[in-house]
N, C-alpha and C positions, 0 to 999 in steps of 0.2 A: 661170667654166668648167663645165659639166655634160656630159651624155652626150647622144646619139642613141639607146644601145645601153639597150630596154627591159629587159633582165634586171639590167644591172648601176645601172640607176635605180632601178627598183624594189627589190632587194634593199639600196641606200643608205638608201633611205624604211623600209624595212623595220627595221633598224639603228636609224634614228634615232629611229623611234616607240619602239624596245624599252630604250636605252639612254637618251635623253631629252638630248642635247647643248645647251648652251645657242645654239650654233651650226655650223654647216656649212660648210666650206671646200675645193674641188676643187683640189688640188695641181697646177700646171702647170710645175714643175721650174725656173722663171725664177732667176734672178739676185736680181730682187728680191724675189721672195717669198721667198726663203730669207735675204736680209739681215733680213727684217724679223721670220722666226723666229728668227733668234738675235739681235737685239735686243728682243725680247720675254723669250727665255731670260734675256739678261745683266742683265733688269731685274727678274725673278723669282727669281733665284739657281741659275737647273738648270743655265745656265755661267757661268762666269769667263773673264774676259779673260786672255794671260798677256801676258812684257813685250814690247817693242817688238823686241827680238830672236829672235821665233818672232810675224813677222806672222800676223793672222788666222788665229792658234789657238786654241784655246780648252779649258777644263778641268769634264768630268762629272764628279761624284760620285753614282755609284749607292747606292741604300740598302745600308747595311751587310750585311743578310741575301739580297741580289740581288746576287751578283757572277759567279755562272759559270749553265753550262749545270744543269740540274734533273732529270736523267733519271730518278729516281723516280718523277716526276708528269707525264713527257711519256710520251702513249699514241698508242697507234695504233689506231685505230677500226673495225672490221670487223667483217664478221656472222658472221663464224667466226673464234674464236680461235687456231685453227690457222692460219689465212691470215697472222696476224699474225707467228707463231712465237715463239718460246721467246727470240728474242733482242731481243724488245719489250714492254714494258708493253701489254696491253690492255681495254678496255673497249668493249661494246657499242654501237653507236653512237648508238641513243634514248636510252640511259643518258647517254650522255657529252653529248649536245645538251641536258639536261634539267639537268645538273650547273653547264656550262657557260651556259646561258643563264638561270639561275637567278643565279648571279653579275655576267650583263652586265646584269641588269637595274634601269635608272638609273645603271650606273656612270660613266655620263659626266655627269653632273648639272653643271651650273658648266663646263663643260670644252667645247672646241671639238673636234669631230669631223672630222677630216681623209681624205680620200680619197685614194689614192696611184697612181693608174696607174701600173705599173713593166714593162718586158720584162727577161727575163732571159736576157742574150745581144746581140749586134748586133740593132737592131730588124728591118735588112733580111734577117736570115738565118732560111731556113726550119728550121734547128735549135734558134732562140730559142723560148721560150714567154712568156706575160705571164701576169700578176697584179693585182688589185689588195688591196692592202691597207687597210682603216680602222682608223684608230688616235684616241687621245686623247693622244697625246706627240708635240709636237713637236722634241723631242730625236731619237726614232724617224724625223721626216720628213727632219732634214737628214740624219743619218746614211743612210736610204736614197736620197738625191738623190746623196751619192756612189760606195755600192755597186751601184746597179742604174742601169739608163737609166729613167731617171723621169721622167714629166710628160705634156705634148701628145702627142710624137711614138707613146709607147705606147699612148696612150689612142688614138692614131687606128688602130693597128695592131689594137685590141682593137675596137673599132667595123668595121675591117673584115671580121675573121675568126669573131666572135662569142663566142667563149671566152675564157675566162680564170679563173685559179687564185684563191679566194676567200680573203682570210686578215682575219679580226676580230682585234683587240688591244686591249686595254686596260691600263694599270700599275693600275687596279683599286685596293685598299687597301694593298699590297704586303703583305699576310698571307699568310705561307707556307703557311698551311693553306688560304689560296683561290687559291691556285698551280697552275694548269693552263695545258699545251700539248695541246692534241688536233688529230690528223692523222684527217681521213675521206680517206681515198685516193680511192674510186669517186664521193665527193661533188668532188672538188677543191678542198676545206675544211679552213680552217685555224682554230681559234678557241684564241688565247691571252690569261690573261687571270692578274695578280698580278706581272707583274716587268715591267719595264723594259732590263734586260739585253739585249744583243747579238742573241743567235740565238735565246734567246728572244721577243724583241720585232721584231727586223727579220726579218719572216716570209719575205722574198724568199731569205734564205740560208737558213738549214740545213733549214728547216721546208719552201719549198717548192725549191726547189734541191737537194735532198739527200732527204727523205723523200717527199714527193710525187714530185718528178719521177722519182726512182728507179722508183714503182711506173707513171709513165704509161709513161718508158722499157720497161718489160719488155714492157707490152700492145703498145708501137708499135717495137719492136728495136734498142735502142740502150742506152746506159748511161749512168746518172748518177752519180758518182763525186765522192768526197771526195781528190780528188788534183790536185796542181801542174803544170802546163805550162810546160816549159822548151826554149827551141832553144839549142842548139849548135854555136855557128859556128867550125869548125876553120880552122887555118893557112889553108888554100885558097881559103878561102871559102862555102867548103858548108855549108848551115844544116841539121841531122837535130834532131826534136823527138822530147822522152821525155814521159810521165807518170807521176808518181810519187806513192805513196799511203801516208802514213805518221800513224799515229793524233795528237791534237793533244799539240805543245810538244816534237815530235821532230823538228824542225829541216825542217819543207816552206818556212817564209816564208825561212829562210836560205839553203836549195837554189835557191827560186825566182829571190835575186837576188843566186847565188854573184859572187863579185870571183874571177876567176883569179889563183893564186898566180903572183910575180913568173918564173919560171921557165917559166910557159906564159901570160905576158899576150899571145899572140899568136893565144891564141883569144877569142871574144865570147859572153857569155850573152843570149839575148833573154828577158826573163820574159812570157808570155803568160797564166799565172794561177796565185795560189800555196797556192786551196785546193780549188776547184769545178772539174772538167770534165767536159763532156756528150760523148760518143763515141759517133760514128756510122759506122756501115759506108757506104765512099765506092765508088763506079760501080768502081773500080780494085781491090777486093778489100782494101784497107787501110781502118784507123780514122783518122778526121778530129775533131778537140777542137775545142772552142768554150770559152772560159772564161765561164759565165753572168754572170759578176760585172765590176763596171767601175772595184772599187777593191778597199783592202785593210783589212783589220778584224783588227790582227795581235797576238799578245802583245808589252809592250813589254819588259818584264824580258828582260836579257840582248840586246837592241840595242845595239850600241856600234861604234866605228869601227873595231875589229879582227876583229868578227864578223860584222856587216853594215851595210859603209858606205853602199852603197845605200840603206836601210829607215833606217838613222840620218840621212843625209841631208836626204832626200825629206820627213821628219817634221817639219823645222823651216819650216814655211809650211803655211798651209791644211790643219791638221789638228785634228780633234776627238781629246784625250783623255779617255779613263775612266779615273778610280781611281790615278792615280799621283800621286805626293807632288809636293811644291813645296818650291821654294828660297826665301833668306830676300827676293831681289829677283824672285819672282814668275816664275820659268822651273820645268818638269816636271822631274820627278828619277823614277828610277827605279834599281833594279841594275843595274848593269851602265853604266851611262852613262858614267860612266868621266869624270865633270868635277864639279864643285862639290860642294854637301853638302845633304841635304834639312835643311828647318825644319818643314815640316808633313807628316803622314803622308795615305795616301790617303783617311783619313776627314775631314782637317782637322786634325788634333791636331797640339799640339807633337811632334815627331819626337826621341824618347831614347835611342835605340837599343837602350831595352829593351821596346819596347811593338810588337816584330815587324817586319816589312817598310815602308819606307817606300812604296812602293808593292804596292799586291795581287798577288799572282803572277800573276792571270790579269787584271791590269790590260791597257787596249788602247791602239791609236792606229785610227781611220779616214782615210785618205788616197785621195786620186785615183789609181789606177794609171800615168795622164801623167804623175804627178812624180817616177815611177822612173827614174832614168840609163838602165835597161836595158828602158824601154817599147819594147814595136814596134807599129808599125801593123796588125799581123799578128792583134793581140787583137781588133780590130774589123773583120775579115775575115770577111763573111758565111759564107766556104767552109771556115773552120778551118782547120787543120793538120795533115799526115799525122804519125802518132806509129810512130816506130820501133821503141822500148821502151816495155814498162810496170815500173815498181818498184815492187816492195813492200819496206816495212822497218818497225821499230821499236825500242823502247828499251831494248837485253837488256845485262846486264852480261858474260855468258856465251853458252855455247852456240851464238850465231848467227854465223857468220863476217862478215868485212867486205863479201864479193860472193861472191856465187853466182847462175849461169844454172839456170833450169828448162830440162828437157829437150825439151819442146813447150808446145801452150797447154794441156793438162788436166794435166799436170805443175805447170804454172804457176797455174791455177784451186786447186790443192791448198796450193800454196805463199802464195796471198793467202788462202784460207780458213784457215791453218794462223797467220797473224801473232799476235806477243802482242808487248804491250809494257806496261810499267811507267806506271801511272796517273800524271795529272798533274793542276795544279790548274784547268785549262779544266774541268773537270767536278767539282760538288760532292761532298765525302766524302774520304775517305782515300787520300792518296797513296804511291806508290812500292812500290804493291802488282802483282804481273803478272797482266794479267788478257786472256784471247784477245779479240781484236780483226780478225775478218778486214776483209779489204780497207780496213782503219780505217775500217769502214761500222757498227761495233757500235750508236753513239747515230742514226745516220741512215740506216739502211736502213727503208723504207718498207713490209715486210712480210716474210715468212718468208723465212731465208737458207737452207733449203732449197732454197725455189722460186727463190733469188737467183742460187746458184751453179749450179742447173741454165738459167737465164736468160745466166751466163758462160759456160756449156760451148757453147749454142745459137751465141752470138755468133760465138764464136769457129771451129765448125766451118763457117760461114757465109763466112769473111774467106780468101780464097784466098791474101792475104799479110798474115796476121797480125802484131802487133809481139810481138818476143818479150821473154821475160818473166825478171824477176831478182828477188832480194831483195838488201839493203845494210843493215848496222848499223855505225852509225858512233859506236856507244857501247860497244865491249868493254871491260874492264875487266883489271886484274892482281887479284891476291889482294891486292894494299895499298889499290885501288882508283884506280889511276892507269888513265886512258884509253889505249889504246895504239894511236890513231890521232889526229893532230890535227886531223881533221876542218875545218869551214868551207869556204874557200877552194881547200883540197886534197883536197875530193871530187872535183874535175873530174878529179884521174887515176884516179879509180873510175869514173865516166863516160865518160871516153875511153875507157877499156877494154871498156866495155859497148856504144858504138857499134861501136869495132872489131868484135865477137862480132855483132851487129847485121848486118854486111857480110862473114862469113864470116872474119875473121882473128882477130888475139888470141890469147893463148898461153893453152891451159887445161889444166886437168887433170881429165878423170873423179872422181868421189868418188860413193858411193852416195846422197846429196843434190843432187847438181848437179854443172857446170863449175865450178871455181874456177881463178881466174888461180894461172899458177906462179909461181914466187918472183921471176922475172926480169919479168913480164908488165906490171908498171904500171911507168908512168913516175915513179922518186923522183927526179931530177934535182931540186938544188935542196934535196931533205928528206932531214934523218936520221931514218929511222926504224931501230932497232937489229934484226940478223938475228932475233933470238928474239923480237922484237916482231912482226915480221912473218909467221914463224913460227907462233905465237900466233893472228894475226888470220885466217889461211890453213887452220886446222888444225881438222879434222872430229873431232870427238870421238864416236867410234863408239856407245861405251856412253851419253854421255849423249842422244844423238840416240835410241837406241831407248826410252830412258825418256821424251822428247817425244812420240815418234810413239806412243806406248801413251798417252800424255795426247791427244795431236791424234785419236787414235782415237774413244776415252770421249767428245769434246767432238764430234764429227762424228756421232756416234749418239744423241747427246741432238735430235737433228732427225727420229730415226725414219724413218718412209716416206717424209718429204719427201726426204731426204738421195739424191743422184745417185747412180745406182749407179756411173757413172764414177768419182767419187772413192772410192769403197771400191774398188776395182778400183786405182787409183793408190796409194792408200795401203798397202794390201798389196803392190804393186810395191816398195815405199820398204820396207816393213820386213823382205821377204824381202831385198832388196840388202843392209842393215844387220846380217844375219846373214850 
């Protein structure tokens, strides 16, 4: 397979001359191609077969120094540093190209150069965008086949339209000092070298679908967001859709695949997406969302029958595991699996219990979305789904109530811009530190946050029927560290109230920070939450919020002249209300 697109053909030839691969392979996305790649990786040890109770499941172990996103060497390369903003690491494009191209020179000697044409979103949707990743990693190819619409159909669309995002990747020598993930938004180009880990190497995911796409979205009038998309079918059979933004490991996948509690088993959940949403204004004044991905690249630890039954069930076949442990009989093992015991840790070393976690805290599964029990064909609908509510949330031990509703779109943008959460193992570095993570896009926005918030405000101003906006916090604890809310499937009780509010119902009380459920507003049938816990979950600590607003104000002002005046006005209004 080759291409009739001269720009693509010339780029591949140019990269091949520079990287000097042994051979070039154009990926068609076929099953035969996939099986040949898997067979080769089993032979060279890149993959390991799991036992027969896990059919067509494989284990990949990445280098121990290459197990998470590396934000400190992830750069946005724009002509002006201000255009990248203080939310990004910046490098001038010419300097970044020189640095990256020096590392790419001859890096594929003895390897195969794979050309991966792919489409983010349904191939026949006007909302979708295409890209091509060049890589020397067959592991990347097999993962991209699961995570994107990859192969011949995507190439045909690229040849029709003529435009595509260029992504160049090599595992290089895996030296952390030679590891860089460079984004050139104006050029629609990505260069990533020195890492084989997920989002650093699967360039269709965070690099394209968020960092480059957010830049595209700003110029084209839509939003590319770090959000799940969830359908809620109530007992009458009516379905509404929500989009929700949480930082990594704050429950996105669990919420996207929520299993209703027994007392609400007449509800049905439809998973449209668990990680990324592209939101486009529709002709009817609503926002419509597509999931640009076709699979799940989920964190494994904590995935069990009780916490996320759908995810647990679907990863028992046709799944690629990365950096999990192994049992003595060659089954994958991770903390929270709830069955058997690990014999080897994620490095392949005997597990003694004294050498850390058996599975790396950021170990992953890659699996097709079609294996999810809550899969809906609307995931592949080129029209997308209409969004009734946008929800922001983070992992906060205190302060943030269980749920509250923003007054309007402008207030909601401030709520989203103010999101804070405890850091997790998904990003390299220290965990447990609270950091500001606006719209859960801190690691992923491809340009200055001040301009990004202005774009959000402009989108809302042009919607005649915008989604309602909310904030949730499933992670409130008491002074002894005990969780006050059970979470998981019981989060449906909060979502049901949110849907009621979107339709003009739901009992609520006015507070300075927004509207909260009254103590009798949530359906707690079949659930025992002590009165004092419920009161704490729905309490607004005025003094704590005054201090929070001070911190939010200082953070917003760090964006200087790029900060939209509307957010200053909204911040001042909330500050006055808290007095």
